[in-house]
C-alpha positions as CSV (number, residue, x, y, z in Angstrom):
1,X,165.1,-2.4,107.5
2,X,168.1,-1.5,105.7
3,X,170.8,1.0,107.2
4,X,169.7,3.6,104.5
5,X,166.1,3.4,105.5
6,X,167.0,4.2,109.2
7,X,169.2,6.9,108.5
8,X,166.4,8.6,106.3
9,X,163.9,8.4,109.3
10,X,166.3,9.9,111.7
11,X,167.2,12.5,109.3
12,X,163.3,13.4,108.6
13,X,163.1,13.5,112.6
14,X,165.7,15.7,113.0
15,X,164.5,18.2,110.3
16,X,160.8,18.3,111.8
17,X,162.3,19.0,115.3
18,X,164.7,21.5,113.7
19,X,161.8,23.4,112.0
20,X,159.7,23.3,115.3
21,X,162.4,24.7,117.3
22,X,163.1,27.7,114.8
23,X,159.4,28.5,114.9
24,X,159.4,28.6,118.3
25,X,162.6,31.1,118.6
26,X,161.0,33.4,116.0
27,X,157.6,33.7,118.1
28,X,159.4,34.4,121.1
29,X,161.6,37.1,119.3
30,X,158.4,38.8,118.0
31,X,156.7,38.5,121.2
32,X,159.6,40.5,123.0
33,X,159.5,43.1,120.3
34,X,155.9,43.8,120.7
35,X,156.2,44.0,124.4
36,X,158.9,46.7,124.0
37,X,156.5,48.7,122.0
38,X,154.0,48.8,124.9
39,X,154.1,50.8,128.0
40,X,156.1,49.1,130.9
41,X,153.2,48.4,133.0
42,X,150.3,47.9,130.6
43,X,148.1,45.2,132.6
44,X,144.7,44.4,130.9
45,X,144.4,46.9,128.1
46,X,140.5,46.7,128.6
47,X,140.7,47.7,132.3
48,X,138.5,50.6,133.1
49,X,141.4,53.4,133.8
50,X,142.4,56.5,132.5
51,X,146.1,56.3,130.7
52,X,148.5,58.4,132.5
53,X,145.9,59.7,135.3
54,X,146.3,57.6,138.6
55,X,143.2,58.4,140.8
56,X,143.8,60.9,143.5
57,X,142.1,61.7,146.6
58,X,142.3,64.2,149.3
59,X,142.4,63.3,153.1
60,X,139.1,62.6,154.3
61,X,137.4,62.8,150.9
62,X,135.8,59.5,149.3
63,X,137.7,58.5,146.1
64,X,136.5,60.2,142.9
65,X,133.8,58.3,141.3
66,X,133.8,57.7,137.7
67,X,131.5,56.3,135.0
68,X,134.1,53.7,134.5
69,X,133.0,52.1,137.8
70,X,130.1,50.6,135.9
71,X,130.6,47.2,134.0
72,X,129.7,48.6,130.5
73,X,130.9,47.8,127.1
74,X,133.8,49.9,126.0
75,X,133.9,49.4,122.3
76,X,131.9,47.2,119.7
77,X,133.4,43.6,119.7
78,X,135.0,43.8,116.2
79,X,137.3,47.0,117.2
80,X,141.0,46.0,116.3
81,X,143.1,47.3,119.1
82,X,146.7,47.7,117.4
83,X,148.6,49.2,120.7
84,X,147.4,50.2,124.3
85,X,147.7,54.0,123.2
86,X,144.9,53.4,120.5
87,X,142.4,52.2,123.2
88,X,139.6,54.7,123.0
89,X,137.1,55.0,126.2
90,X,133.9,56.7,124.9
91,X,132.7,57.0,128.3
92,X,135.3,59.4,129.2
93,X,133.6,62.2,131.3
94,X,135.8,65.3,129.9
95,X,135.2,64.3,126.5
96,X,131.7,63.6,127.0
97,X,131.3,67.1,128.5
98,X,133.3,69.0,126.1
99,X,131.3,71.3,123.8
100,X,127.9,71.0,125.7
101,X,128.4,72.3,128.9
102,X,125.3,74.2,130.0
103,X,126.1,77.1,132.5
104,X,124.2,77.2,135.7
105,X,122.5,80.6,136.3
106,X,124.1,82.7,138.9
107,X,121.0,83.1,141.2
108,X,121.4,79.3,141.8
109,X,125.0,78.6,141.9
110,X,128.3,80.0,140.4
111,X,132.1,79.6,141.0
112,X,132.6,82.6,143.0
113,X,130.2,82.2,145.8
114,X,129.4,78.6,145.9
115,X,131.1,75.3,145.8
116,X,129.4,74.2,142.5
117,X,129.5,70.5,141.8
118,X,128.2,68.9,138.7
119,X,127.6,65.2,137.8
120,X,126.3,63.4,135.0
121,X,125.0,60.1,135.3
122,X,125.0,57.1,132.7
123,X,121.1,57.0,132.8
124,X,118.2,59.3,134.1
125,X,117.7,59.1,137.7
126,X,114.3,59.7,139.3
127,X,114.4,63.0,141.2
128,X,112.5,61.3,144.2
129,X,115.2,58.6,144.3
130,X,117.9,61.3,144.2
131,X,116.2,62.9,147.1
132,X,115.9,59.9,149.1
133,X,119.7,59.2,148.8
134,X,120.9,62.7,149.6
135,X,118.6,63.9,152.4
136,X,120.2,62.3,155.3
137,X,123.3,64.2,154.9
138,X,122.2,67.2,153.1
139,X,119.6,68.0,155.8
140,X,122.3,69.0,158.3
141,X,124.0,71.4,156.0
142,X,123.9,74.7,157.7
143,X,124.4,76.6,154.4
144,X,122.2,77.6,151.6
145,X,122.3,74.4,149.3
146,X,120.8,74.4,145.9
147,X,119.8,71.3,143.8
148,X,119.4,71.7,140.3
149,X,118.5,69.4,137.3
150,X,118.9,69.9,133.4
151,X,115.9,69.7,131.2
152,X,117.5,67.9,128.2
153,X,114.6,69.1,126.1
154,X,114.8,72.8,126.8
155,X,118.6,73.0,127.9
156,X,117.5,74.7,131.1
157,X,118.5,74.1,134.7
158,X,115.5,74.1,137.1
159,X,115.5,73.6,141.0
160,X,114.6,70.1,142.1
161,X,112.1,69.6,144.6
162,X,111.4,66.2,146.6
163,X,107.9,65.7,144.7
164,X,109.2,66.2,141.4
165,X,107.9,63.2,139.1
166,X,110.6,63.4,136.6
167,X,114.1,62.1,136.1
168,X,117.3,63.9,135.5
169,X,120.8,62.9,133.8
170,X,122.6,66.0,134.6
171,X,122.7,67.4,138.3
172,X,124.3,70.4,139.8
173,X,124.6,71.1,143.6
174,X,125.6,74.4,144.9
175,X,126.7,75.1,148.5
176,X,126.9,78.7,149.2
177,X,130.2,79.2,150.7
178,X,129.5,82.2,153.1
179,X,126.5,84.3,154.4
180,X,125.9,86.8,157.1
181,X,126.3,84.1,159.7
182,X,129.9,83.7,158.5
183,X,131.9,81.1,156.2
184,X,131.2,77.5,155.8
185,X,132.8,75.3,158.3
186,X,135.2,72.7,157.6
187,X,132.9,69.8,158.9
188,X,130.0,71.1,156.8
189,X,132.2,71.3,153.7
190,X,133.7,68.0,154.2
191,X,130.1,66.5,154.5
192,X,128.8,68.3,151.4
193,X,131.8,67.2,149.2
194,X,131.9,63.5,150.6
195,X,128.0,63.3,150.2
196,X,127.9,64.4,146.6
197,X,130.9,62.1,145.9
198,X,128.7,58.9,147.4
199,X,125.7,60.0,145.5
200,X,127.6,60.2,142.1
201,X,129.0,56.8,142.8
202,X,125.9,55.4,143.7
203,X,124.0,56.3,140.5
204,X,127.2,55.7,138.4
205,X,128.2,59.1,137.8
206,X,131.4,61.2,138.1
207,X,132.1,64.5,140.3
208,X,135.1,66.6,140.4
209,X,135.3,68.7,143.4
210,X,138.1,71.5,143.5
211,X,140.8,70.6,146.3
212,X,139.3,70.8,149.9
213,X,141.9,73.3,151.2
214,X,141.2,75.7,148.3
215,X,137.6,75.7,148.9
216,X,138.0,76.3,152.6
217,X,140.4,79.1,151.9
218,X,138.2,80.5,149.2
219,X,135.2,80.6,151.8
220,X,137.0,82.2,154.5
221,X,138.5,84.9,152.4
222,X,135.2,85.6,150.8
223,X,133.5,86.1,154.1
224,X,136.0,88.5,155.1
225,X,135.5,90.4,152.3
226,X,131.9,90.6,152.8
227,X,132.2,91.6,156.4
228,X,134.2,94.4,155.1
229,X,131.6,96.0,153.0
230,X,128.5,95.0,154.9
231,X,126.9,98.4,155.9
232,X,123.5,98.2,157.3
233,X,122.4,101.7,157.5
234,X,119.9,103.3,160.1
235,X,118.9,106.6,161.0
236,X,115.9,108.2,163.1
237,X,113.3,110.9,163.1
238,X,112.7,111.9,166.7
239,X,110.1,114.2,168.3
240,X,111.6,117.7,168.4
241,X,108.8,120.3,169.3
242,X,106.4,117.8,170.1
243,X,106.2,115.0,172.7
244,X,105.2,112.5,170.0
245,X,104.8,112.3,166.2
246,X,101.6,112.2,164.4
247,X,100.7,108.9,162.9
248,X,98.0,110.3,160.8
249,X,100.4,112.9,159.2
250,X,103.1,109.9,158.7
251,X,100.5,107.9,156.9
252,X,99.5,110.6,154.4
253,X,103.2,110.7,153.7
254,X,103.6,106.9,153.3
255,X,100.6,106.9,150.8
256,X,101.9,110.0,148.8
257,X,105.4,108.4,148.1
258,X,104.2,104.8,147.7
259,X,105.6,103.2,150.5
260,X,103.7,99.7,150.9
261,X,103.1,97.9,154.2
262,X,105.2,94.4,154.5
263,X,104.7,92.9,157.8
264,X,105.8,95.3,160.6
265,X,107.4,97.8,158.3
266,X,106.7,100.1,155.5
267,X,108.9,99.6,152.1
268,X,110.0,101.9,149.5
269,X,110.4,100.2,146.1
270,X,112.8,101.2,143.3
271,X,112.1,101.3,139.6
272,X,112.9,97.4,139.2
273,X,110.6,96.6,142.0
274,X,113.2,95.9,144.6
275,X,113.5,97.2,148.1
276,X,115.1,100.6,148.4
277,X,114.8,101.4,152.0
278,X,112.4,100.6,154.9
279,X,110.5,102.5,157.6
280,X,109.9,101.4,161.0
281,X,107.6,102.8,163.5
282,X,107.8,102.9,167.2
283,X,104.7,103.7,169.4
284,X,103.8,102.7,173.0
285,X,100.4,101.0,172.2
286,X,100.1,97.4,171.1
287,X,98.4,97.9,167.9
288,X,98.8,96.7,164.2
289,X,100.8,98.9,161.9
290,X,97.8,99.0,159.5
291,X,96.2,101.5,162.2
292,X,99.1,103.9,162.1
293,X,96.9,106.9,161.2
294,X,95.3,106.3,164.8
295,X,98.5,106.2,166.6
296,X,101.2,108.5,168.3
297,X,104.7,107.6,167.6
298,X,107.8,107.9,169.5
299,X,110.4,107.2,167.0
300,X,110.6,106.6,163.2
301,X,113.7,104.4,161.9
302,X,114.8,104.3,158.3
303,X,117.1,101.5,157.3
304,X,119.1,100.8,154.2
305,X,120.8,97.7,153.4
306,X,123.8,98.8,151.3
307,X,125.0,95.7,149.8
308,X,121.5,94.7,148.6
309,X,120.4,97.9,147.0
310,X,121.6,99.1,143.4
311,X,122.8,102.6,143.0
312,X,123.4,102.9,146.8
313,X,124.3,106.6,146.6
314,X,121.2,107.4,145.0
315,X,119.0,105.3,147.1
316,X,120.6,107.0,150.2
317,X,119.4,110.5,148.6
318,X,116.0,109.4,148.4
319,X,115.9,107.9,152.0
320,X,117.3,111.3,153.3
321,X,115.1,113.3,151.5
322,X,112.1,111.2,152.8
323,X,113.3,111.2,156.4
324,X,113.8,115.3,156.3
325,X,110.4,115.6,154.9
326,X,109.0,113.4,157.9
327,X,111.0,115.5,160.3
328,X,109.9,118.6,158.8
329,X,106.0,117.6,158.6
330,X,105.7,115.7,161.9
331,X,107.8,118.4,163.9
332,X,110.8,116.1,164.3
333,X,114.6,115.9,163.9
334,X,117.0,114.0,162.0
335,X,119.5,111.9,164.1
336,X,121.8,109.1,163.7
337,X,121.9,105.5,165.0
338,X,123.1,106.9,168.4
339,X,120.0,109.3,168.3
340,X,122.4,112.2,168.0
341,X,121.5,114.9,165.6
342,X,122.6,114.1,162.3
343,X,124.2,117.3,160.5
344,X,124.7,117.9,156.8
345,X,128.3,117.1,156.9
346,X,127.7,113.7,158.3
347,X,125.2,112.9,155.6
348,X,127.7,113.7,153.0
349,X,130.6,111.4,154.5
350,X,127.9,108.6,154.7
351,X,127.0,109.0,150.9
352,X,130.7,108.8,150.0
353,X,131.1,105.7,152.2
354,X,128.1,103.8,150.5
355,X,129.7,104.8,147.0
356,X,133.1,103.4,148.1
357,X,131.8,100.2,149.6
358,X,129.7,99.5,146.3
359,X,132.7,100.2,143.9
360,X,134.6,97.7,145.9
361,X,132.0,95.1,145.6
362,X,131.7,95.8,142.0
363,X,135.6,95.4,141.6
364,X,135.0,91.8,143.1
365,X,132.3,90.9,140.7
366,X,129.5,91.2,143.4
367,X,127.2,93.8,142.2
368,X,125.4,95.6,144.8
369,X,121.5,94.6,144.5
370,X,122.7,91.9,142.3
371,X,122.1,88.1,142.3
372,X,125.2,87.3,144.0
373,X,124.9,90.1,146.6
374,X,121.4,89.0,147.5
375,X,122.4,85.7,148.4
376,X,125.5,86.6,150.2
377,X,123.6,89.3,152.2
378,X,120.4,87.7,152.9
379,X,119.0,87.9,156.0
């Protein structure tokens, strides 16, 4: 082989090597530029995480469950992903919920008097299965608890019962924050929030409870307000000119004014069919109240539950009028809760107090006799 041929071979090899090295250098240069356009810590762009929103938990509360915990396809396989910012997660809960949230009726749960948690599952879950999952912890909750499911066809919420045979995709759970026994305890509230989080995680759903400390503070503040307006009024009709009151005459008045017998008391009903005030009778004999016309009575007690009646001042007027009629007809006298004579000035003071309390309730968004009031002042 001549020197010229050897030189040509060496030159060819050198040119190929130079081209290969140049391509490698260009490739590295473009790769560095592409990486600089992406966020500093991208990781796997297909990983199930929300950009810029690290998962946050409260002490003692289970981590927030998410639809993305499931091993589900994110996008069709042929979708091009130019940059990490263009990755679209169609299972994002907030986007799915936007524009189609159906409000839970106040009689079952609202944001004022309840811890209301809503969750949506990736697929309908049988009610019987949900019930089995939550009953171990929900059975120990000592405040009213409401389980609701959304009927996808009618768009209406309905209460869920253990024997329900259908399945639900959207669930709402409402824990009442206060009642006449006081505010929900920290332990009860934590068991509720933790249990709801586990339930959402178990069936691939998501739940977003408010901050725990805020819930507890709201419960205590609500309870303090309710205690400040909770007036359960009672007054008496006592014998005056006779030793006892006539049951026969009382029965005639009860029938004339439309009071109806409910258990151990007579109840006056308002125009809407709700309880206005109640009448209890005391008598020495052990006899059912159905036989009141045959009895001699030692005392009549009329009661008015102020937070639970609408138009409290007018309802009080009705009760006072009936009490005075009983006193006149039965030969008795009107007395207060301490069995002392009840003068007109005190009656007027009580009436103003009722108006004041119910106005305060209305300002707070808890209408006396309304749905919220009936739930908060139950029992």
